C-alpha positions as CSV (number, residue, x, y, z in Angstrom):
1,M,108.0,125.2,-7.9
2,N,105.2,122.6,-7.9
3,K,104.5,121.3,-4.4
4,K,104.6,117.6,-5.5
5,L,107.9,118.1,-7.4
6,F,109.4,120.0,-4.5
7,T,108.4,117.2,-2.1
8,L,109.8,114.6,-4.5
9,L,113.1,116.4,-4.7
10,I,113.4,116.6,-0.9
11,A,112.6,112.9,-0.6
12,L,115.2,112.0,-3.2
13,M,117.8,114.2,-1.6
14,T,117.1,112.8,1.9
15,L,117.1,109.2,0.5
16,S,120.5,109.9,-1.1
17,L,121.9,111.3,2.1
18,L,120.6,108.3,4.1
19,G,122.2,106.0,1.4
20,I,125.6,107.7,1.8
21,I,125.4,107.4,5.6
22,F,124.4,103.7,5.3
23,V,127.3,103.0,2.9
24,Q,129.8,104.8,5.1
25,G,128.5,102.9,8.2
26,Y,128.7,99.6,6.3
27,W,132.1,100.4,5.0
28,I,133.5,101.2,8.5
29,A,131.9,98.1,10.0
30,N,133.2,95.9,7.2
31,S,136.6,97.5,7.5
32,Y,136.6,96.8,11.2
33,K,135.6,93.2,10.6
34,N,138.3,92.7,8.0
35,K,140.9,94.2,10.4
36,E,139.7,91.9,13.1
37,E,139.9,88.8,10.9
38,Q,143.4,89.9,9.7
39,F,144.5,90.3,13.4
40,T,143.1,86.8,14.2
41,L,144.9,85.3,11.2
42,N,148.2,87.0,12.1
43,V,147.9,86.0,15.8
44,R,147.3,82.4,14.8
45,Q,150.3,82.3,12.6
46,V,152.3,83.9,15.3
47,L,151.3,81.2,17.8
48,I,152.0,78.4,15.2
49,N,155.5,79.8,14.7
50,V,156.1,80.2,18.4
51,S,155.0,76.6,19.0
52,K,157.3,75.4,16.3
53,N,160.2,77.4,17.6
54,I,159.8,76.2,21.2
55,Q,159.7,72.6,20.0
56,L,162.7,73.2,17.7
57,K,164.8,74.8,20.4
58,E,164.2,71.8,22.7
59,T,165.1,69.3,19.9
60,E,168.2,71.2,18.8
61,Y,169.5,71.5,22.3
62,Y,169.6,67.7,22.7
63,Y,170.5,67.1,19.1
64,D,173.6,69.2,19.4
65,I,174.7,67.1,22.4
66,Y,173.9,63.9,20.4
67,S,175.7,64.9,17.2
68,G,178.7,66.1,19.2
69,L,179.1,62.7,20.8
70,I,178.9,61.0,17.4
71,D,181.8,63.2,16.1
72,T,184.0,61.9,18.8
73,I,183.8,58.3,17.6
74,E,187.0,57.5,15.7
75,I,187.1,55.4,12.5
76,P,188.6,51.9,13.0
77,D,191.8,51.3,11.1
78,Q,190.5,48.1,9.5
79,E,187.6,49.9,7.9
80,R,187.9,50.4,4.2
81,F,186.4,53.2,2.2
82,S,184.5,52.8,-1.1
83,E,186.5,55.2,-3.3
84,L,186.1,56.9,-6.6
85,I,189.5,58.0,-8.2
86,Y,190.0,60.3,-11.1
87,T,192.9,62.4,-12.5
88,I,193.3,65.8,-14.2
89,T,196.5,66.7,-16.2
90,N,197.6,70.3,-17.0
91,N,200.4,70.0,-19.7
92,R,201.3,73.6,-19.7
93,N,202.4,73.5,-16.0
94,N,203.4,69.8,-16.1
95,E,201.0,69.2,-13.2
96,T,198.8,66.1,-12.5
97,Y,196.0,66.0,-9.9
98,I,194.7,62.7,-8.6
99,F,191.3,63.0,-6.7
100,S,190.0,60.3,-4.4
101,D,186.4,60.5,-2.9
102,G,185.6,57.8,-0.4
103,I,182.5,57.1,1.7
104,L,182.3,54.9,4.8
105,E,178.9,53.9,6.3
106,E,178.9,52.5,9.9
107,D,176.1,51.3,12.2
108,Y,176.2,52.5,15.9
109,K,174.1,52.2,19.0
110,L,174.4,55.3,21.3
111,S,173.5,55.3,25.0
112,T,170.8,58.0,25.9
113,S,171.7,58.4,29.6
114,F,172.9,61.9,28.9
115,L,169.5,62.9,27.6
116,D,167.6,62.0,30.8
117,L,165.2,59.8,28.8
118,E,163.6,56.5,29.6
119,I,165.2,54.6,26.7
120,D,168.6,53.0,26.9
121,S,170.0,53.8,23.4
122,I,169.2,55.1,19.9
123,Q,170.3,53.3,16.7
124,F,171.9,55.4,14.1
125,K,174.1,55.3,11.0
126,K,177.2,57.5,10.6
127,L,178.6,58.5,7.2
128,T,182.2,59.5,6.9
129,N,183.3,61.2,3.7
130,R,187.1,61.2,3.0
131,K,188.6,63.3,0.2
132,I,192.3,62.9,-0.8
133,T,193.9,65.3,-3.3
134,T,197.4,64.4,-4.8
135,K,199.3,67.0,-6.8
136,I,202.3,65.7,-8.9
137,T,204.6,68.3,-10.4
138,S,207.5,67.5,-12.9
139,G,210.6,69.6,-12.6
140,I,212.9,70.8,-15.4
141,D,215.7,68.6,-14.1
142,G,213.4,65.6,-14.4
143,G,212.6,65.5,-10.6
144,I,209.0,64.9,-9.3
145,N,207.3,66.8,-6.5
146,I,204.3,65.1,-4.8
147,E,201.8,67.0,-2.4
148,T,198.9,65.1,-0.7
149,K,195.9,66.7,1.2
150,K,193.4,64.6,3.1
151,E,190.0,65.8,4.5
152,L,187.5,63.8,6.6
153,F,183.7,64.8,7.0
154,K,181.6,63.0,9.6
155,R,177.8,63.4,9.3
156,L,174.5,61.6,10.0
157,K,172.1,60.7,7.3
158,D,169.1,63.1,7.1
159,Y,166.7,60.4,8.0
160,E,168.8,59.7,11.1
161,R,168.0,63.2,12.4
162,N,164.3,62.7,11.7
163,Q,164.5,59.4,13.6
164,F,166.0,61.2,16.5
165,E,163.5,64.0,16.5
166,N,160.5,61.6,16.3
167,A,161.9,59.4,19.1
168,F,162.6,62.4,21.2
169,R,159.1,63.8,20.7
170,N,157.4,60.5,21.8
171,I,159.6,60.1,24.8
172,S,159.9,63.7,26.2
173,V,156.2,64.0,26.9
174,K,156.9,62.6,30.3
175,T,159.3,65.4,31.2
176,P,157.7,68.2,33.4
177,I,156.7,71.2,31.4
178,H,158.8,73.7,33.4
179,K,161.9,71.7,32.4
180,R,161.0,72.0,28.7
181,V,160.1,75.7,28.4
182,T,160.1,78.9,30.4
183,G,157.9,81.9,30.5
184,K,160.7,84.1,29.4
185,I,161.3,82.1,26.2
186,I,157.5,82.2,25.4
187,E,157.4,86.0,26.0
188,E,160.5,86.6,23.9
189,L,159.3,84.5,21.0
190,V,155.8,85.9,21.0
191,S,157.1,89.5,21.2
192,K,159.6,88.8,18.3
193,E,156.9,87.4,16.1
194,L,154.4,90.2,16.8
195,T,157.1,92.8,16.0
196,E,157.9,91.2,12.7
197,R,154.2,91.3,11.8
198,G,153.8,94.9,12.9
199,L,151.5,94.0,15.8
200,S,152.1,96.2,18.9
201,S,149.4,94.8,21.1
202,S,150.2,93.8,24.7
203,F,149.5,90.2,25.7
204,E,149.3,87.7,28.5
205,Y,150.2,84.0,28.2
206,A,149.7,80.6,29.9
207,V,150.4,76.9,29.3
208,Y,147.6,74.5,30.1
209,S,147.8,70.8,30.5
210,K,144.6,69.0,29.8
211,D,142.6,72.2,30.5
212,L,144.4,72.7,33.8
213,A,146.7,75.7,34.3
214,T,150.4,75.1,34.8
215,K,153.1,77.2,36.5
216,I,154.1,78.6,33.1
217,R,151.9,81.7,32.9
218,S,152.0,85.4,33.2
219,R,150.6,87.2,36.2
220,N,147.4,88.7,34.7
221,F,146.4,86.0,32.3
222,Q,142.7,85.3,32.0
223,L,140.9,83.0,29.6
224,N,138.5,85.1,27.4
225,P,136.8,83.5,24.4
226,E,136.8,86.8,22.6
227,S,140.5,87.7,22.9
228,T,142.3,84.4,23.8
229,Y,143.9,82.3,21.2
230,G,145.4,78.8,21.7
231,V,147.8,76.5,19.9
232,P,149.0,72.9,20.7
233,L,152.5,72.7,22.2
234,F,155.0,69.9,21.9
235,V,153.1,67.8,19.4
236,N,154.5,64.2,18.8
237,D,154.6,62.3,15.5
238,E,151.0,61.1,16.1
239,F,149.9,64.7,16.4
240,R,149.0,64.3,20.0
241,T,149.8,66.6,22.9
242,S,148.6,67.3,26.4
243,Y,149.7,70.9,26.4
244,Q,148.1,74.1,25.0
245,L,149.7,77.5,24.7
246,Y,147.2,80.3,25.3
247,V,147.8,83.9,24.6
248,N,145.3,86.6,25.6
249,F,145.3,89.9,23.7
250,S,143.2,92.1,26.1
251,E,143.8,95.2,23.9
252,K,142.6,93.4,20.8
253,E,139.5,95.7,20.3
254,K,141.6,98.8,21.0
255,F,144.3,97.7,18.5
256,V,141.8,96.8,15.8
257,L,139.8,100.0,16.3
258,S,142.9,102.1,16.2
259,S,143.8,100.6,12.8
260,V,140.6,102.0,11.3
261,L,140.0,104.9,13.6
262,G,141.8,107.5,11.4
263,I,139.9,106.8,8.2
264,A,136.6,106.3,10.2
265,V,136.9,109.6,12.0
266,L,137.6,111.4,8.7
267,S,134.6,109.6,7.1
268,L,132.4,110.6,10.0
269,V,133.6,114.2,9.9
270,F,133.0,114.6,6.2
271,T,129.6,112.8,6.6
272,S,128.7,115.1,9.4
273,F,129.7,118.1,7.3
274,I,127.5,116.8,4.5
275,I,124.6,116.3,6.9
276,F,125.1,119.8,8.3
277,T,125.3,121.4,4.9
278,Y,122.2,119.4,3.7
279,A,120.2,120.4,6.8
280,S,121.3,124.1,6.4
281,A,120.4,124.1,2.7
282,L,117.1,122.4,3.3
283,R,116.3,124.8,6.1
284,Q,117.1,127.8,3.8
285,L,115.1,126.2,1.0
286,L,112.1,125.7,3.1
287,K,112.5,129.2,4.5
288,Q,112.7,130.7,1.1
289,R,109.7,128.7,0.0
290,Q,107.8,129.9,3.0
291,I,108.9,133.5,2.3
292,S,107.8,133.2,-1.3
293,Q,104.4,131.9,-0.1
294,I,104.1,134.7,2.4
295,K,105.1,137.3,-0.1
296,T,102.4,136.0,-2.5
297,D,99.9,136.2,0.3
298,F,101.1,139.7,1.1
299,I,100.7,140.9,-2.4
300,N,97.3,139.4,-2.7
301,N,96.2,140.9,0.6
302,M,97.8,144.3,-0.2
303,T,95.9,144.3,-3.5
304,H,92.7,143.6,-1.7
305,E,93.4,146.3,0.9
306,F,93.9,149.0,-1.8
307,K,91.2,147.8,-4.1
308,T,88.4,148.4,-1.7
309,P,89.2,152.1,-0.8
310,I,90.0,152.9,-4.5
311,A,86.6,151.4,-5.5
312,T,84.9,153.4,-2.7
313,I,86.6,156.6,-3.8
314,N,85.6,156.1,-7.4
315,L,82.0,155.5,-6.4
316,A,82.0,158.6,-4.2
317,L,83.5,160.7,-7.0
318,D,80.9,159.4,-9.5
319,A,78.2,160.3,-6.9
320,L,79.5,163.8,-6.5
321,K,79.4,164.3,-10.3
322,N,75.7,163.8,-10.3
323,P,74.0,167.2,-11.0
324,K,71.1,166.3,-8.7
325,V,73.3,166.5,-5.6
326,E,75.0,169.8,-6.3
327,G,72.9,171.7,-3.8
328,D,72.8,169.0,-1.1
329,K,75.5,170.1,1.3
330,D,75.0,167.3,3.7
331,F,75.3,164.7,0.9
332,I,78.5,166.3,-0.4
333,D,80.1,166.6,3.1
334,R,79.3,162.9,3.7
335,Y,80.9,161.7,0.5
336,Y,83.9,164.0,1.0
337,K,84.3,162.5,4.4
338,I,84.2,159.0,2.8
339,I,86.9,160.0,0.3
340,R,89.1,161.5,3.1
341,D,88.7,158.4,5.3
342,E,89.5,156.0,2.5
343,N,92.5,158.1,1.5
344,R,93.7,158.1,5.1
345,R,93.2,154.3,5.2
346,M,95.4,153.8,2.1
347,H,98.0,156.2,3.6
348,V,98.2,154.1,6.8
349,Q,98.7,151.0,4.8
350,V,101.6,152.6,2.8
351,E,103.1,154.0,6.0
352,N,103.1,150.5,7.6
353,V,105.0,149.1,4.6
354,L,107.4,152.0,4.5
355,R,108.0,151.8,8.2
356,I,109.0,148.1,8.0
357,S,111.2,148.9,5.0
358,Q,113.0,151.7,7.0
359,L,113.4,149.3,9.9
360,E,115.2,146.8,7.6
361,R,117.6,149.5,6.4
362,N,118.0,151.0,10.0
363,Q,116.7,154.3,8.6
364,L,113.8,154.7,11.1
365,D,114.2,157.9,13.1
366,F,114.2,157.2,16.9
367,K,114.0,160.2,19.1
368,K,113.9,158.9,22.6
369,E,113.1,160.9,25.7
370,I,111.7,160.5,29.2
371,V,108.0,159.7,28.8
372,D,105.2,158.3,31.0
373,L,104.0,154.9,29.9
374,N,100.5,155.6,31.2
375,D,100.2,158.6,28.9
376,I,101.4,156.5,25.9
377,I,98.8,153.9,26.6
378,E,96.0,156.5,26.9
379,D,97.1,158.0,23.6
380,A,97.1,154.6,21.9
381,I,93.6,153.9,23.2
382,T,92.3,157.1,21.6
383,H,93.3,155.8,18.2
384,V,91.2,152.7,18.4
385,S,88.4,153.7,20.9
386,L,85.9,154.6,18.2
387,I,86.4,151.3,16.3
388,V,86.0,149.4,19.5
389,E,82.8,151.3,20.5
390,N,81.3,150.9,17.0
391,K,81.7,147.1,17.4
392,G,80.1,147.2,20.9
393,G,83.3,146.4,22.8
394,Y,85.4,148.1,25.4
395,I,89.0,148.8,26.6
396,K,89.4,148.8,30.4
397,T,92.6,150.0,32.1
398,Q,94.1,149.2,35.5
399,F,97.3,151.0,36.2
400,D,98.8,149.4,39.3
401,A,102.4,150.5,38.5
402,V,103.5,153.3,40.7
403,K,106.7,154.1,38.8
404,T,106.0,154.6,35.1
405,S,108.8,156.8,33.7
406,I,110.7,155.2,30.8
407,F,113.1,156.3,28.2
408,A,111.5,155.7,24.8
409,S,110.1,157.1,21.5
410,D,106.5,158.0,22.3
411,T,105.5,157.8,18.7
412,H,106.8,154.3,18.0
413,L,105.9,152.9,21.4
414,S,102.3,154.3,20.8
415,N,102.3,152.5,17.4
416,V,103.4,149.3,19.1
417,I,100.4,149.4,21.5
418,V,98.0,150.4,18.7
419,N,99.2,147.4,16.6
420,I,98.5,145.1,19.5
421,F,95.0,146.6,20.0
422,D,94.4,146.3,16.3
423,N,95.2,142.6,16.4
424,A,92.9,142.1,19.4
425,I,90.1,143.8,17.4
426,K,90.7,141.9,14.2
427,Y,90.9,138.5,15.9
428,S,87.7,138.8,17.9
429,N,84.7,137.1,16.5
430,E,82.4,139.0,18.9
431,A,82.6,142.5,20.3
432,P,86.3,143.2,21.2
433,K,86.9,143.1,25.0
434,I,90.3,144.3,26.0
435,N,91.8,144.7,29.4
436,V,95.0,146.8,30.0
437,Y,97.0,146.8,33.2
438,T,100.5,147.6,34.4
439,E,102.6,146.6,37.4
440,N,106.1,147.3,38.7
441,V,108.5,144.3,38.7
442,K,111.9,145.1,40.4
443,D,113.5,147.8,38.3
444,G,111.0,147.5,35.4
445,I,107.4,147.8,34.4
446,N,105.2,145.2,32.8
447,L,102.4,146.1,30.5
448,Y,99.7,143.5,30.0
449,I,97.2,143.7,27.1
450,K,94.6,140.9,27.3
451,D,91.8,140.2,24.9
452,Q,89.0,137.6,24.6
453,G,89.5,136.8,21.0
454,I,89.9,133.6,19.1
455,G,93.4,132.9,20.6
456,M,96.3,131.1,19.1
457,S,97.9,127.6,19.0
458,K,101.4,126.9,20.4
459,S,102.8,126.7,16.9
460,V,101.3,130.0,15.8
461,Q,102.7,131.7,19.0
462,K,106.2,130.9,17.9
463,K,105.8,132.6,14.5
464,I,103.6,135.6,15.0
465,F,106.6,138.0,15.3
466,E,108.0,136.9,11.9
467,K,107.7,139.3,9.0
468,F,104.7,138.7,6.7
469,Y,103.4,135.8,8.9
470,R,99.7,135.5,9.1
471,E,97.7,132.6,10.4
472,H,95.7,131.0,7.6
473,M,92.0,130.5,8.4
474,G,90.6,129.4,5.1
475,D,90.0,132.5,2.9
476,I,93.1,134.6,2.9
477,H,91.1,137.8,3.2
478,N,89.0,136.8,6.1
479,V,91.2,139.0,8.4
480,K,92.7,142.1,6.9
481,G,96.4,142.9,7.3
482,H,99.9,142.2,5.9
483,G,101.6,140.2,8.6
484,L,103.8,143.3,9.3
485,G,102.3,144.7,12.5
486,L,103.7,142.3,15.1
487,S,107.1,142.1,13.2
488,Y,107.2,145.9,13.6
489,V,106.3,145.6,17.3
490,K,109.1,143.1,17.9
491,R,111.7,145.3,16.1
492,I,110.7,148.5,17.9
493,L,110.8,146.8,21.3
494,D,114.2,145.3,20.6
495,D,115.5,148.8,19.9
496,H,114.1,149.8,23.3
497,D,115.9,146.9,25.0
498,A,112.4,145.6,25.9
499,Q,110.8,142.1,25.7
500,I,107.5,140.9,24.5
501,N,105.9,137.6,25.1
502,V,102.4,136.1,24.4
503,K,100.3,133.7,26.3
504,S,97.3,132.3,24.4
505,E,94.9,129.5,24.3
506,K,92.8,128.6,21.3
507,G,89.2,130.0,21.8
508,K,90.0,131.8,25.0
509,G,92.0,134.9,23.9
510,S,95.5,136.1,24.1
511,T,97.7,138.1,26.6
512,F,100.6,140.2,25.3
513,I,103.2,141.0,28.0
514,I,105.7,143.9,27.4
515,K,108.6,144.3,29.8
516,L,110.2,147.7,29.8
517,H,113.1,149.2,31.9
518,L,112.3,152.1,34.2
519,I,114.5,155.2,34.5
520,S,116.7,154.8,37.5
């Protein structure tokens, strides 16, 4: 895939994911805000209803006494009713009904001493409704039967009740607050209203008089601008009052959060799952892209590795065909040696690739036995000593370890050390200078292979044991290899339950440290 297109796709996918996260966050925040506003609206309505009910209870208490006294006032005998009389006749049953509706309106002045108020009396009008029903029935023998039923209804005019309520509101403001309402009533009314609205939050309450706390309050009440709501209490007909009812919902945030917590958690879980899936997919995508690039480099480099020996062999064969050299034994031996060396070189390359392939399929034959690490090191040195000498370098050893017996495959462990030597040779701009030394550490033995080559950066050190990885240094063929050597090294050492680490500094060389177990 084109690099620009790949980058664009990644950018769009990331932008889309960030957009989803932003929308989810905005939705959760907006939902919380809406729930908070709804809670505030419900609480304010609760307090308004509580205030009305408290005032209504006080008014009804005194009004019941007031109206009860009015009902005890008897109608004077000399009073006359304004009446409406009408009749209904049923011929089938020989029955006649005479209905009489009468209304009497009277003015009274009632003493208010029973109300414990500062006014002497209240003017009012009382209406008395009288209904008389007369039933006249004619008998067969010509006799007449008369039945009379009388009903009296005493009531106040509607405006009279309003007059009482307004007068009472204006006068009762001088009554101490603890005689007008109790904490128990406030608590019951608030709890009832909250239950009816589905609000299960705990609360504390207090009644204040002109910003001063009164005795009507709960034990733990505290004024908090964020969670305390107030409403006027005992308002008169001029909408004035000196009392405020405050209710504090200390668990407001907890209640509001719990109302959106379920859907918010689900949203966060699914969003986290999307992020995890996206990150995993992106990591795999980048890894596959990297592998694709590495494989391309591998194929290019493998082609280069084989092209040179094949070309050399072809040239040598062409030279041997020349009739002029048929009798020159030294010439023929030299070119035979060139062909054999180039053939061996191709064989080694193929063996490296096959060895890695066998490792991947767990088909590599491991025959472990008790061996001496020093002997394996010496054997590995013989494989590369000529190359090192030809380049003017050296390999120095210092075997400080006293115990050197390990359980390992001498062939594969020798290949491991040869691969590390090979890297030290390839990545040295000057003559390769390699120091090898060993030491015993507790129940193990450490092998150190130190070179004075070009070294590695921290980022490269983390990747050198990955298959096909090679550090790019401009031209891909400036250092020969397939990026398989150190991958093979890591895999072999893993199968020997050994560890390998590298310490390196750019321009100052590298040190490979192999930690092996001794035979106890």
